[in-house]
Kinemage of the C-alpha trace (Angstrom):
@kinemage 1
@onewidth
@group {chain A} dominant
@subgroup {mainchain}
@vectorlist {calphas} color= white
{ca met a 1} P 80.554 82.662 85.578
{ca thr a 2} L 80.022 85.999 87.310
{ca thr a 3} L 77.139 87.996 85.883
{ca asn a 4} L 76.576 91.719 86.105
{ca glu a 5} L 73.919 91.013 88.726
{ca asp a 6} L 76.557 89.305 90.916
{ca arg a 7} L 78.977 92.219 90.783
{ca pro a 8} L 78.865 94.630 93.715
{ca lys a 9} L 78.029 98.249 93.090
{ca glu a 10} L 81.161 99.910 91.788
{ca lys a 11} L 82.568 103.337 91.022
{ca gln a 12} L 85.925 104.375 89.554
{ca arg a 13} L 87.890 107.260 91.008
{ca gly a 14} L 90.875 107.492 88.664
{ca pro a 15} L 92.973 104.365 89.338
{ca val a 16} L 90.995 103.600 92.501
{ca thr a 17} L 88.026 101.236 92.500
{ca leu a 18} L 85.271 101.880 95.071
{ca arg a 19} L 82.722 99.159 95.786
{ca arg a 20} L 79.644 98.601 97.903
{ca glu a 21} L 78.976 101.481 100.312
{ca arg a 22} L 82.195 103.266 99.324
{ca ser a 23} L 80.871 103.647 95.783
{ca glu a 24} L 78.119 105.990 96.955
{ca glu a 25} L 80.374 109.049 96.996
{ca pro a 26} L 78.124 111.834 95.669
{ca thr a 27} L 80.737 113.910 93.828
{ca thr a 28} L 83.522 113.377 91.306
{ca thr a 29} L 87.150 114.384 91.630
{ca asp a 30} L 86.685 117.231 89.144
{ca gln a 31} L 83.738 118.532 91.085
{ca arg a 32} L 85.686 118.578 94.303
{ca leu a 33} L 88.582 120.338 92.562
{ca leu a 34} L 86.496 123.064 90.928
{ca asp a 35} L 83.918 123.646 93.631
{ca ser a 36} L 85.490 126.174 96.007
{ca arg a 37} L 82.647 126.012 98.496
{ca gly a 38} L 83.695 122.708 100.066
{ca pro a 39} L 85.599 122.243 103.332
{ca ser a 40} L 89.352 122.823 103.420
{ca ala a 41} L 90.262 119.739 105.465
{ca trp a 42} L 91.355 117.943 102.276
{ca val a 43} L 94.667 119.827 102.252
{ca his a 44} L 95.675 117.853 105.349
{ca thr a 45} L 94.906 114.413 103.934
{ca asp a 46} L 97.604 111.841 103.162
{ca pro a 47} L 97.098 111.932 99.354
{ca trp a 48} L 97.659 115.678 99.404
{ca arg a 49} L 100.757 115.242 101.569
{ca val a 50} L 102.172 112.946 98.871
{ca met a 51} L 101.946 115.840 96.430
{ca arg a 52} L 103.733 118.114 98.885
{ca ile a 53} L 106.453 115.513 99.361
{ca gln a 54} L 106.824 115.158 95.606
{ca ala a 55} L 107.007 118.940 95.262
{ca glu a 56} L 109.760 119.114 97.884
{ca phe a 57} L 111.829 116.539 96.025
{ca val a 58} L 111.368 118.404 92.744
{ca glu a 59} L 112.226 121.752 94.347
{ca gly a 60} L 115.306 120.340 96.067
{ca phe a 61} L 116.592 118.542 92.992
{ca gly a 62} L 116.039 121.642 90.891
{ca ala a 63} L 117.774 124.012 93.306
{ca leu a 64} L 120.797 121.773 93.908
{ca ala a 65} L 121.284 120.063 90.552
{ca glu a 66} L 124.106 122.368 89.456
{ca val a 67} L 125.834 122.628 92.818
{ca pro a 68} L 129.548 121.779 92.497
{ca arg a 69} L 131.211 119.205 94.717
{ca ala a 70} L 130.080 119.712 98.289
{ca val a 71} L 130.548 118.459 101.839
{ca thr a 72} L 127.746 118.259 104.375
{ca val a 73} L 128.721 119.496 107.829
{ca phe a 74} L 126.557 118.800 110.864
{ca gly a 75} L 126.675 120.266 114.332
{ca ser a 76} L 124.607 121.667 117.142
{ca ala a 77} L 122.130 124.497 116.654
{ca arg a 78} L 122.744 125.392 120.316
{ca thr a 79} L 126.387 126.384 119.976
{ca pro a 80} L 126.779 130.056 121.008
{ca arg a 81} L 128.863 132.404 118.880
{ca asp a 82} L 131.482 132.857 121.599
{ca his a 83} L 132.063 129.095 121.963
{ca pro a 84} L 135.290 127.528 120.602
{ca glu a 85} L 133.187 125.118 118.507
{ca tyr a 86} L 131.711 128.096 116.645
{ca glu a 87} L 135.159 129.291 115.636
{ca leu a 88} L 136.040 125.721 114.675
{ca gly a 89} L 132.983 125.619 112.419
{ca arg a 90} L 134.127 128.818 110.698
{ca lys a 91} L 137.567 127.321 110.102
{ca ile a 92} L 136.101 124.157 108.603
{ca gly a 93} L 133.762 126.143 106.357
{ca ala a 94} L 136.668 128.287 105.153
{ca ala a 95} L 138.910 125.244 104.608
{ca leu a 96} L 136.221 123.557 102.512
{ca ala a 97} L 135.832 126.689 100.392
{ca glu a 98} L 139.587 126.942 99.881
{ca ala a 99} L 139.670 123.284 98.809
{ca gly a 100} L 136.950 123.930 96.237
{ca phe a 101} L 134.020 122.361 98.074
{ca ala a 102} L 130.661 123.951 98.770
{ca ala a 103} L 129.673 123.840 102.452
{ca leu a 104} L 126.272 122.251 102.965
{ca thr a 105} L 124.576 122.544 106.370
{ca gly a 106} L 121.143 122.417 107.947
{ca gly a 107} L 121.051 126.187 107.553
{ca gly a 108} L 120.227 126.898 111.187
{ca pro a 109} L 122.042 128.750 113.969
{ca gly a 110} L 124.976 127.591 116.079
{ca thr a 111} L 127.584 125.407 114.421
{ca met a 112} L 125.618 125.374 111.166
{ca glu a 113} L 125.796 129.168 110.989
{ca ala a 114} L 129.505 129.053 111.770
{ca val a 115} L 130.248 126.690 108.879
{ca asn a 116} L 128.121 128.715 106.442
{ca arg a 117} L 129.813 131.890 107.637
{ca gly a 118} L 133.303 130.495 107.220
{ca ala a 119} L 132.555 129.278 103.708
{ca ser a 120} L 130.914 132.535 102.673
{ca glu a 121} L 133.698 134.690 104.127
{ca ala a 122} L 136.285 132.597 102.255
{ca gly a 123} L 134.472 133.154 98.957
{ca gly a 124} L 132.985 129.669 98.702
{ca leu a 125} L 129.425 128.528 98.149
{ca ser a 126} L 127.442 128.385 101.397
{ca ile a 127} L 124.311 126.207 101.237
{ca gly a 128} L 121.628 125.719 103.876
{ca leu a 129} L 118.856 123.139 103.842
{ca gly a 130} L 116.390 124.243 106.490
{ca ile a 131} L 113.614 122.293 108.165
{ca glu a 132} L 110.267 123.385 109.555
{ca leu a 133} L 110.620 123.165 113.346
{ca pro a 134} L 108.727 124.873 116.171
{ca phe a 135} L 111.885 126.108 117.894
{ca glu a 136} L 114.295 127.207 115.143
{ca gln a 137} L 114.362 130.563 113.401
{ca gly a 138} L 114.836 129.779 109.728
{ca leu a 139} L 117.977 130.046 107.621
{ca asn a 140} L 120.968 131.853 109.055
{ca pro a 141} L 122.169 135.033 107.294
{ca trp a 142} L 125.317 133.389 105.900
{ca val a 143} L 123.453 131.027 103.588
{ca asp a 144} L 123.941 131.918 99.897
{ca leu a 145} L 121.670 129.191 98.525
{ca gly a 146} L 118.876 127.998 100.779
{ca val a 147} L 116.002 125.552 100.522
{ca asn a 148} L 113.446 124.991 103.280
{ca phe a 149} L 111.794 121.592 103.764
{ca arg a 150} L 108.782 120.298 105.645
{ca tyr a 151} L 109.895 116.678 105.751
{ca phe a 152} L 113.093 115.357 107.320
{ca phe a 153} L 113.423 112.415 104.939
{ca val a 154} L 113.355 114.679 101.866
{ca arg a 155} L 116.006 116.908 103.412
{ca lys a 156} L 118.146 113.887 104.294
{ca thr a 157} L 118.080 112.766 100.670
{ca met a 158} L 119.480 116.145 99.616
{ca phe a 159} L 122.223 115.998 102.253
{ca ile a 160} L 123.395 112.667 100.860
{ca lys a 161} L 122.769 113.159 97.143
{ca tyr a 162} L 124.621 116.434 96.774
{ca ala a 163} L 127.577 115.824 99.085
{ca gln a 164} L 130.812 113.895 98.695
{ca ala a 165} L 131.420 113.536 102.441
{ca phe a 166} L 130.042 114.176 105.924
{ca ile a 167} L 131.841 116.048 108.673
{ca cys a 168} L 130.124 115.830 112.055
{ca leu a 169} L 131.017 118.405 114.677
{ca pro a 170} L 129.707 117.983 118.224
{ca gly a 171} L 125.924 117.864 118.076
{ca gly a 172} L 122.788 116.359 119.527
{ca phe a 173} L 120.090 113.968 118.372
{ca gly a 174} L 119.823 115.529 114.912
{ca thr a 175} L 123.544 115.121 114.284
{ca leu a 176} L 123.469 111.546 115.604
{ca asp a 177} L 120.486 110.763 113.393
{ca glu a 178} L 122.272 111.978 110.265
{ca leu a 179} L 125.501 110.269 111.286
{ca phe a 180} L 123.975 106.811 111.660
{ca glu a 181} L 121.816 107.182 108.577
{ca ala a 182} L 124.924 107.997 106.554
{ca leu a 183} L 126.810 105.062 108.101
{ca thr a 184} L 123.965 102.717 107.232
{ca leu a 185} L 123.817 103.917 103.629
{ca val a 186} L 127.571 103.506 103.185
{ca gln a 187} L 127.645 100.138 104.959
{ca thr a 188} L 124.884 98.798 102.698
{ca lys a 189} L 126.560 100.373 99.637
{ca lys a 190} L 123.613 102.606 98.846
{ca val a 191} L 126.261 105.312 98.496
{ca thr a 192} L 129.942 104.700 97.730
{ca lys a 193} L 133.232 106.486 98.369
{ca phe a 194} L 131.588 108.552 101.089
{ca pro a 195} L 133.847 109.347 104.064
{ca ile a 196} L 132.375 110.205 107.453
{ca val a 197} L 134.554 112.370 109.677
{ca leu a 198} L 133.848 112.865 113.375
{ca phe a 199} L 135.545 116.077 114.410
{ca gly a 200} L 136.519 116.308 118.066
{ca ser a 201} L 137.985 113.239 119.767
{ca asp a 202} L 136.961 114.420 123.234
{ca tyr a 203} L 133.340 114.585 122.152
{ca trp a 204} L 133.161 111.566 119.832
{ca gly a 205} L 135.763 109.344 121.473
{ca gly a 206} L 133.296 107.675 123.847
{ca leu a 207} L 130.932 106.805 121.018
{ca his a 208} L 133.742 105.448 118.881
{ca ser a 209} L 135.060 103.363 121.792
{ca trp a 210} L 131.577 101.938 122.399
{ca leu a 211} L 131.247 100.987 118.746
{ca gln a 212} L 134.633 99.293 118.890
{ca asp a 213} L 134.475 97.682 122.330
{ca val a 214} L 130.822 96.656 122.392
{ca val a 215} L 129.185 96.711 118.973
{ca phe a 216} L 132.175 95.285 117.093
{ca lys a 217} L 133.236 92.811 119.767
{ca thr a 218} L 129.746 91.338 119.966
{ca gly a 219} L 129.740 90.827 116.206
{ca lys a 220} L 127.138 93.434 115.309
{ca val a 221} L 129.454 95.216 112.855
{ca gly a 222} L 132.646 94.232 111.068
{ca glu a 223} L 136.112 95.756 110.788
{ca lys a 224} L 135.237 97.368 107.478
{ca asp a 225} L 132.253 99.021 109.116
{ca leu a 226} L 134.402 100.595 111.830
{ca ala a 227} L 136.815 101.810 109.153
{ca leu a 228} L 134.039 103.967 107.708
{ca ile a 229} L 134.515 106.422 110.583
{ca his a 230} L 137.486 108.775 110.827
{ca val a 231} L 137.962 110.645 114.122
{ca thr a 232} L 140.194 113.707 114.088
{ca asp a 233} L 140.977 117.009 115.812
{ca asp a 234} L 142.818 118.529 112.852
{ca val a 235} L 141.110 120.617 110.140
{ca asp a 236} L 143.759 119.804 107.535
{ca asp a 237} L 143.396 116.095 108.262
{ca ala a 238} L 139.617 116.274 107.835
{ca ile a 239} L 139.947 118.076 104.499
{ca ser a 240} L 142.575 115.578 103.371
{ca val a 241} L 140.191 112.674 104.058
{ca val a 242} L 137.511 114.418 102.010
{ca glu a 243} L 139.863 115.156 99.106
{ca asp a 244} L 141.254 111.606 99.013
{ca ala a 245} L 137.742 110.161 98.910
{ca tyr a 246} L 136.710 112.575 96.173
{ca arg a 247} L 139.696 111.588 94.026
{ca ala a 248} L 138.762 107.937 94.505
{ca trp a 249} L 135.185 108.747 93.508
{ca glu a 250} L 136.401 110.545 90.357
{ca glu a 251} L 138.423 107.496 89.347
{ca val a 252} L 135.302 105.338 89.457
{ca his a 253} L 133.147 107.898 87.625
């Protein structure tokens, strides 16, 4: 039987048990909270980051909870306003608004701005979910409802949770990251009835061919996995895919 003499020195810090030399902490949690004279390094600790992460989820859920049906559109932040892809983004944003969908983007410049602009000009809801980056300038002026995030994974959750589809215009690593995350979630049935449209066959055709000719043929994905991707150059076709998937989703729910 273990006696009190055999037990190591112990101290409780909420749900955490500290023993031996770790139990010799000179202050309590309340003291550290109320004493303003201590160092400020604690705001950069991992436990404090958890609270920030939690706050971002709460803020995002609260801001977007009453958003109507929406489609997330991705594309490059580097697209200039005089580029044909910018005008294409405006057309897609307007088409989504006319079909009754909110346009949800990363809120930045380039293609994201174009989609937000098109939706806003067409009288639809234009949403931007920004991210803290050293080289981007905050939310574009065409965002009607905007939320800024520190953490990519929180932002990604919002992109998926509050959208009924993804449309990917030509973009870089960020667009590819979101594309393959969405594909993985649909493939593993974490989300259902969620179409993924790649807009621009010239841009996406090589990737789609590689998935078909290499990834599929070597058995890394199945036919149903390839069918998750729809490549198109037509705005009406893209909107039709979104609407068909939404009707299928409504039937289930």
